[in-house]
VEXDREN-2710 file (C-alpha; in Angstrom, 1 decimal):
% VEXDREN-2710
k/r/px/py/pz
1/MET/10.5/8.3/27.0
2/ALA/13.7/9.9/27.3
3/ALA/14.3/12.5/24.5
4/LYS/17.5/12.4/22.5
5/LYS/19.8/15.1/22.9
6/GLU/20.7/16.9/19.8
7/GLY/23.5/19.0/18.9
8/ALA/23.6/21.5/15.9
9/VAL/20.7/21.8/13.5
10/LEU/20.9/23.3/9.9
11/ARG/17.4/24.4/9.2
12/ILE/16.8/24.9/5.4
13/ARG/13.9/26.7/4.2
14/VAL/13.0/26.4/0.6
15/ARG/10.5/28.7/-1.5
16/ALA/9.7/28.8/-4.9
17/TYR/6.5/29.9/-7.1
18/GLU/6.2/26.4/-8.9
19/SER/5.6/23.4/-6.6
20/LYS/7.3/21.0/-9.2
21/ILE/10.5/22.9/-9.1
22/LEU/10.5/23.1/-5.5
23/ASP/10.0/19.5/-5.1
24/ARG/12.8/18.7/-7.4
25/SER/15.0/21.0/-5.4
26/VAL/14.0/19.5/-2.2
27/LYS/14.6/16.0/-3.6
28/GLN/18.3/17.2/-4.8
29/ILE/18.9/18.6/-1.3
30/MET/17.8/15.2/0.4
31/ASP/20.0/13.3/-2.0
32/THR/23.0/15.4/-1.2
33/ALA/22.6/15.0/2.5
34/SER/21.8/11.2/2.3
35/LYS/24.9/10.9/0.1
36/PHE/27.1/12.2/3.3
37/GLU/24.8/9.9/5.6
38/ALA/23.5/13.0/7.6
39/GLU/20.3/12.6/9.6
40/THR/17.5/14.5/8.3
41/ARG/13.9/15.5/9.1
42/GLY/11.4/16.5/6.4
43/PRO/10.9/17.9/3.9
44/VAL/7.9/19.5/6.0
45/PRO/5.3/21.4/3.6
46/LEU/4.7/24.7/5.1
47/PRO/1.6/26.7/4.5
48/THR/1.4/28.4/0.9
49/GLU/1.5/32.1/0.9
50/ILE/-1.1/33.4/-1.5
51/LYS/-1.3/37.0/-2.4
52/LYS/-4.3/38.3/-4.3
53/TYR/-4.4/41.5/-6.4
54/THR/-7.7/43.1/-7.8
55/VAL/-7.4/45.7/-10.6
56/ASN/-10.0/47.7/-12.4
57/ARG/-10.2/46.7/-16.2
58/ALA/-11.3/50.3/-17.2
59/SER/-9.5/53.3/-16.1
60/PHE/-12.6/55.8/-15.7
61/VAL/-15.8/54.0/-16.2
62/TYR/-17.2/50.2/-15.6
63/LYS/-16.3/50.4/-11.9
64/ASP/-17.8/46.8/-11.8
65/ALA/-15.4/45.3/-14.3
66/ARG/-12.5/43.9/-12.5
67/GLU/-9.7/41.2/-12.9
68/GLN/-8.3/39.2/-10.1
69/PHE/-4.5/37.8/-9.9
70/GLU/-2.7/36.0/-7.4
71/THR/0.9/34.6/-6.6
72/ARG/1.5/31.6/-4.8
73/VAL/4.7/31.0/-2.8
74/HIS/5.3/27.3/-2.1
75/LYS/7.4/26.4/1.0
76/ARG/9.2/23.5/2.6
77/LEU/11.2/22.9/5.6
78/ILE/14.3/20.5/6.0
79/ASP/16.3/20.0/9.1
80/ILE/19.8/18.4/9.0
81/ILE/20.7/17.3/12.3
82/ASN/24.5/17.5/13.5
83/PRO/25.8/18.1/9.9
84/SER/29.3/17.5/9.1
85/PRO/31.5/20.0/7.3
86/LYS/31.3/17.8/4.1
87/VAL/27.6/18.1/4.0
88/ILE/27.7/21.9/4.3
89/GLU/30.3/22.2/1.8
90/ALA/28.2/20.1/-0.5
91/LEU/25.1/22.1/0.1
92/THR/26.7/25.4/-0.6
93/ASN/28.3/24.0/-3.9
94/MET/25.0/22.7/-5.1
95/ASN/23.4/24.4/-8.3
96/LEU/19.6/24.8/-8.0
97/PRO/17.2/26.2/-10.6
98/SER/16.3/29.9/-10.9
99/GLY/13.2/30.9/-8.9
100/VAL/14.1/28.7/-6.0
101/ASP/15.0/30.8/-2.9
102/ILE/17.0/29.1/0.0
103/ASP/17.2/30.4/3.7
104/VAL/19.7/28.6/5.8
105/LYS/20.0/29.0/9.6
106/MET/22.3/27.1/12.1
107/MET/20.3/26.5/15.4
END
């Protein structure tokens, strides 16, 4: 099998604390890319980053009484192959909800 030769790839990494908001944002990005007929790959779910925190309930005594908290960061990866300038412009002008972090790399 011969591999297809690819040109530039726009790699978009989307992160958010809530998975529902993240999925809505990814759908919006995919719809924008498909509107301009760009070839896409993804969204690929990346591993969820979980940070756990343990806190003592009391300040001095009751060492065994503790509370545990955690934050989860959900991530998705989207590749847009050979993006046209119109696609890049549409993606930069897009309004996404607060709490959604986007990293864009040109490869």
